[in-house]
C-alpha positions in Angstrom: 0.0 0.0 0.0 1.3 3.4 -0.9 1.1 5.4 2.3 1.7 9.0 3.4 2.6 10.5 0.1 4.6 7.7 -1.4 5.3 8.0 -5.1 3.3 5.8 -7.4 4.6 2.2 -7.5 3.6 1.4 -11.0 7.1 1.1 -12.4 8.9 -2.3 -12.1 7.1 -3.7 -9.1 5.6 -6.7 -10.9 8.3 -9.3 -11.4 8.3 -13.0 -12.3 11.1 -15.2 -11.3 11.0 -18.6 -13.0 12.1 -21.7 -11.1 11.3 -25.3 -10.6 7.9 -24.3 -9.2 5.3 -21.9 -10.5 6.6 -18.4 -11.1 6.6 -15.8 -8.3 4.6 -12.6 -8.8 5.2 -9.6 -6.6 2.4 -7.1 -6.4 2.4 -3.7 -4.6 -0.3 -3.5 -1.9 -3.0 -1.2 -3.2 -6.3 -2.5 -1.6 -7.6 -3.5 1.8 -7.7 -7.1 0.7 -4.0 -7.0 -0.2 -3.2 -5.2 3.0 -4.9 -8.0 4.9 -2.9 -10.6 3.0 0.3 -8.7 4.0 -0.6 -8.5 7.7 -1.9 -12.1 8.0 0.9 -13.9 6.1 3.1 -14.5 9.2 0.2 -16.2 11.0 0.3 -18.9 8.4 4.1 -18.9 8.0 4.8 -19.5 11.7 1.8 -21.8 12.4 4.0 -24.7 13.1 6.6 -22.8 15.2 6.2 -23.8 18.8 7.6 -20.6 20.2 6.1 -18.0 17.9 3.5 -15.7 19.5 0.8 -14.3 17.1 0.8 -10.5 17.6 -2.5 -8.7 18.1 -4.1 -7.9 14.8 -5.3 -4.6 16.1 -1.7 -3.6 16.8 -0.6 -4.8 13.4 -3.3 -2.8 11.7 -2.3 0.3 13.5 1.3 -0.2 12.4 0.3 0.0 8.8 -2.4 2.7 9.2 -1.8 6.2 7.8 -2.8 7.4 11.3 0.4 5.9 12.7 2.7 8.7 13.8 5.6 7.2 11.7 3.8 8.0 8.5 3.9 11.7 9.3 7.5 11.7 8.1 7.8 8.6 5.9 6.8 7.2 2.6 6.1 3.4 2.5 5.2 0.9 -0.1 4.2 -2.7 0.8 4.6 -5.7 -1.4 3.2 -9.2 -1.3 4.7 -12.2 -3.3 2.2 -14.7 -4.7 2.6 -18.2 -6.2 -0.4 -19.7 -7.8 -2.5 -16.9 -6.3 -1.4 -17.7 -2.7 0.7 -15.3 -0.6 4.2 -16.7 0.0 6.1 -13.6 1.1 6.0 -9.9 2.0 8.3 -6.9 2.3 8.1 -3.2 2.8 10.2 -0.4 1.2 10.3 2.9 3.1 12.0 6.3 3.1 12.2 8.2 6.4 12.5 11.9 5.7 13.9 12.5 9.1 16.8 10.2 8.3 17.3 11.8 4.9 17.3 15.3 6.5 19.8 14.2 9.2 22.3 12.2 7.1 21.7 13.3 3.5 22.9 9.9 2.3 20.1 8.8 0.0 19.5 5.7 2.1 16.1 4.0 2.1 15.0 0.9 4.1 13.3 -2.4 3.7 11.4 -4.1 6.4 8.7 -6.6 7.6 10.4 -9.3 5.5 8.7 -12.7 5.8 8.7 -15.5 3.3 8.7 -19.3 2.7 12.1 -21.0 2.3 12.5 -20.3 -1.4 15.4 -18.2 -2.9 13.2 -17.0 -5.8 10.6 -15.5 -3.4 13.3 -13.6 -1.4 15.0 -12.4 -4.7 11.7 -11.2 -6.1 10.6 -9.4 -2.9 13.9 -7.6 -2.4 14.2 -6.7 -6.0 10.7 -5.1 -5.9 11.7 -3.1 -2.8 15.0 -2.0 -4.4 13.3 -0.9 -7.6 10.8 1.2 -5.7 13.5 2.8 -3.6 15.7 3.4 -6.7 12.8 5.2 -8.4 12.6 7.6 -5.5 16.3 8.5 -5.9 17.7 6.2 -3.2 21.3 5.0 -3.7 21.5 2.5 -0.7 19.2 0.3 1.3 19.5 -0.8 4.9 17.2 -3.1 6.8 15.2 -4.6 8.0 13.6 -1.7 10.0 10.1 -2.5 11.1 9.3 0.3 10.3 12.2 2.4 11.6 15.3 2.2 13.8 13.1 3.1 16.7 11.0 0.0 16.2 11.6 -3.7 15.8 14.8 -4.1 13.8 17.0 -6.8 12.3 16.7 -10.4 11.3 17.0 -13.0 14.0 20.2 -15.0 13.6 20.6 -16.5 17.1 18.0 -17.4 19.7 15.3 -19.1 17.6 14.5 -21.4 20.6 13.2 -18.4 22.6 9.8 -16.9 22.1 9.6 -13.3 21.0 8.7 -10.8 23.8 6.0 -8.1 23.2 6.7 -5.8 20.2 9.7 -7.8 19.0 9.9 -10.1 16.0 10.8 -13.7 15.4 12.4 -15.3 12.3 13.4 -18.4 10.5 17.0 -19.7 10.4 17.1 -19.5 6.6 16.4 -15.8 6.4 20.0 -14.8 6.8 21.3 -16.9 3.9 18.5 -15.9 1.6 19.1 -12.2 2.1 22.9 -12.5 1.7 22.4 -14.5 -1.5 20.9 -11.5 -3.3 23.8 -9.2 -2.5 23.2 -7.9 1.0 25.9 -7.9 3.7 26.0 -7.3 7.4 26.2 -3.6 8.4 25.5 -4.0 12.1 24.2 -6.5 14.7 22.2 -5.9 17.8 21.8 -8.2 20.8 19.3 -8.9 23.6 20.3 -9.9 27.1 18.2 -11.8 29.6 18.5 -10.4 33.1 17.4 -12.2 36.3 15.7 -9.7 38.6 16.3 -11.9 41.6 20.1 -11.9 41.1 22.2 -10.1 43.8 23.7 -7.0 42.2 27.5 -6.7 42.2 29.0 -4.7 45.1 30.8 -2.3 42.7 27.5 -1.1 41.3 25.9 -0.8 44.7 28.8 1.4 45.7 28.6 3.5 42.6 24.9 4.2 43.2 25.5 5.0 46.8 28.3 7.5 45.9 26.1 9.1 43.3 23.3 9.6 45.8 25.7 11.1 48.3 27.7 13.3 46.0 25.0 14.8 43.8 21.7 14.3 45.6 20.5 11.8 43.0 16.9 10.8 43.2 15.3 7.8 41.5 11.5 8.1 41.1 8.7 6.2 39.3 6.3 7.5 36.7 3.6 10.0 37.7 0.6 8.7 35.8 -1.4 11.8 36.9 0.8 13.9 34.7 1.4 11.6 31.8 2.0 14.2 29.1 4.7 16.0 31.0 6.3 12.7 31.9 6.2 11.5 28.3 7.8 14.8 27.2 10.6 14.2 29.7 11.2 10.7 28.4 11.3 12.1 24.8 13.8 14.9 25.7 16.2 12.6 27.5 16.0 9.7 25.1 16.6 11.9 22.0 19.5 13.6 23.7 21.0 10.4 25.0 20.9 8.5 21.7 21.8 11.4 19.3 25.2 10.1 18.4 24.4 6.4 18.2 24.6 4.5 14.9 21.6 5.2 12.7 19.9 7.5 15.2 16.7 9.2 14.0 14.8 11.4 16.5 11.5 10.2 17.8 8.8 12.8 17.2 6.3 14.2 19.7 3.5 12.3 18.0 5.5 9.0 18.3 6.1 9.6 22.0 2.4 10.5 22.3 1.6 7.0 21.2 4.0 5.7 23.8 2.2 7.8 26.5 -1.1 6.0 25.6 0.6 2.7 26.1 2.2 3.7 29.4 -1.1 4.8 30.7 -2.9 1.6 30.1 -0.4 -1.3 30.2 2.7 -0.2 32.1 3.0 -0.1 35.9 4.3 3.2 37.3 7.2 1.3 38.9 8.3 0.1 35.5 9.1 3.6 34.3 11.9 5.2 36.3 13.5 8.7 36.2 16.9 9.5 37.6 17.3 13.2 38.7 20.5 15.0 39.7 19.8 18.1 41.8 16.3 18.1 40.4 17.3 17.8 36.8 16.1 14.7 34.9 19.4 13.0 33.8 18.3 9.5 32.8 15.2 7.4 32.0 14.3 3.7 31.9 11.1 2.3 30.5 10.1 -1.4 30.9 7.2 -2.9 29.0 5.4 -6.0 30.4 5.7 -9.0 28.1 2.0 -9.1 27.0 3.0 -12.0 24.7 2.6 -14.2 27.8 -1.1 -13.3 27.9 -2.1 -13.3 24.3 -0.5 -16.5 22.9 -3.8 -18.4 22.7 -5.8 -15.5 21.2 -4.4 -16.0 17.7 -4.1 -12.3 17.4 -7.8 -11.6 17.8 -9.5 -9.6 20.5 -13.0 -10.3 19.2 -15.4 -11.7 20.3 -13.9 -12.7 23.7 -10.2 -11.8 23.4 -10.7 -8.4 25.0 -12.3 -9.9 28.1 -9.6 -12.5 28.5 -6.8 -10.0 28.1 -8.3 -7.5 30.6 -8.9 -10.3 33.2 -5.3 -11.6 32.7 -3.8 -8.1 33.0 -5.6 -7.7 36.4 -5.1 -11.2 37.8 -2.4 -12.9 35.8 0.4 -10.4 35.3 3.3 -11.3 33.0 6.4 -12.9 34.5 8.7 -11.3 32.1 9.3 -7.8 30.6 11.5 -5.9 28.2 13.5 -2.7 28.6 12.1 -0.7 25.8 13.9 2.6 26.3 16.9 3.6 28.4 19.1 6.6 28.1 21.5 8.9 30.0 21.6 12.5 28.9 24.8 13.6 27.2 25.6 16.0 30.0 26.0 13.1 32.4 27.3 10.3 30.1 31.0 11.0 30.7 30.6 12.0 34.3 31.4 10.0 37.4 27.7 9.8 38.0 26.9 7.8 34.8 27.3 4.3 36.4 25.4 5.3 39.5 22.5 6.7 37.4 22.2 3.6 35.2 22.5 1.2 38.1 20.0 3.2 40.2 17.4 2.9 37.5 18.1 -0.8 36.9 18.0 -1.5 40.6 14.6 0.2 40.9 13.2 -1.9 38.1 14.9 -5.1 39.4 13.3 -4.6 42.8 9.9 -4.1 41.3 10.3 -7.1 39.1 11.4 -9.3 41.9 8.5 -8.2 44.1 6.0 -9.3 41.5 7.6 -12.7 40.8 9.2 -11.7 37.5 11.4 -14.5 36.0 13.4 -12.4 33.6 13.8 -9.0 32.0 15.0 -8.7 28.4 17.4 -5.9 27.8 17.3 -5.2 24.1 18.3 -4.2 21.7 22.0 -3.3 22.4 24.4 -2.4 19.6 27.2 -4.9 19.2 29.8 -2.2 19.6 28.1 -0.4 22.6 30.9 -1.9 24.8 30.0 0.1 27.9 26.4 -1.2 28.0 27.5 -4.7 27.1 29.9 -4.7 30.0 27.1 -3.5 32.2 24.9 -6.4 31.1 27.6 -8.8 32.0 28.2 -7.2 35.4 24.6 -7.6 36.2 24.8 -11.3 35.3 22.9 -10.9 32.1 23.0 -13.7 29.5 23.1 -12.9 25.8 20.3 -14.9 24.3 19.4 -13.3 20.9 21.2 -11.7 18.0 19.6 -9.7 15.2 21.4 -8.7 12.0 21.0 -5.6 9.8 22.1 -5.6 6.2 22.9 -3.0 3.5 23.3 -3.0 -0.2 24.2 -0.3 -2.8 21.6 0.6 -5.4 23.5 1.5 -8.6 
């Protein structure tokens, strides 16, 4: 579907790749019926995977709705691959104007790649995405971004035995080889760590937090849900400042953080959003999202007719035993100071205590850039176990 001002996709998006089986035809999504096929394809593709959790269809529909805040600054074209009239793969091509404005490098993205194990299907899908991006003047493609670097990213290459946590993707072991076979190569990897909230924190970190509190009047506090807009604005300011110089950074917009505020209000406990203040100034933030996948696995993505009632009951009486650190950041002013370690540990310790008190089994810390050595070291100090790796790819578009 051509969304949010995307240029027409009439040129070169229908391709046929001959092989031993029937030919593959890639069509740009241009109708509600085709959008439904795009959204629902993974539900069939992963039907036999014992650890896959069907995401909520309402959340998936919002992701691809023009009302989604991402589309205020992006052009997107979706594609579905068919064989004998049956959907066998999908991909998106997108151009984030915020990225173009920041880096001026004519780089577009692909995303939401899912397909059966067939080289012809992968080749046809990625060729269609590349042709669309090339027609918009792009000279390079990076992905997958689903839909942006601030969302679910990468192709899973390690950790297939672990179920995806809420708002993260899964994958098939053959994806990596199929993508590389059509000329893509690794540009970056990100990893996820599993943290045990009941583990005893290391003495060095306890001391760092104590010194920070004593030296600079550091205060760790939870979310104030009665003032959610101001709190969300604080999260946005600190996060965008903290991540500004990270690889591929693109600023989150007010509208995107507004969507986060809605989620925080309804699904996230106040104790799972923590702020670190130094002499009254917000210096660092940490946002943990409960793993709703524990509660929705048997709903098959559907909240109607009875899914809503089941989910609301479970949220009240059957809280998830795992969670994911969705956002964490220390403002640049404090990143190189002696307080940095104390701030980070103070936030993590507050979350750890809340998780332990509610019987939480693990907290996923992800994603972490493979060369963010300070954060990786912190994960190891906390007893974290690396349990998933996701790979991002790039390709020139001559």
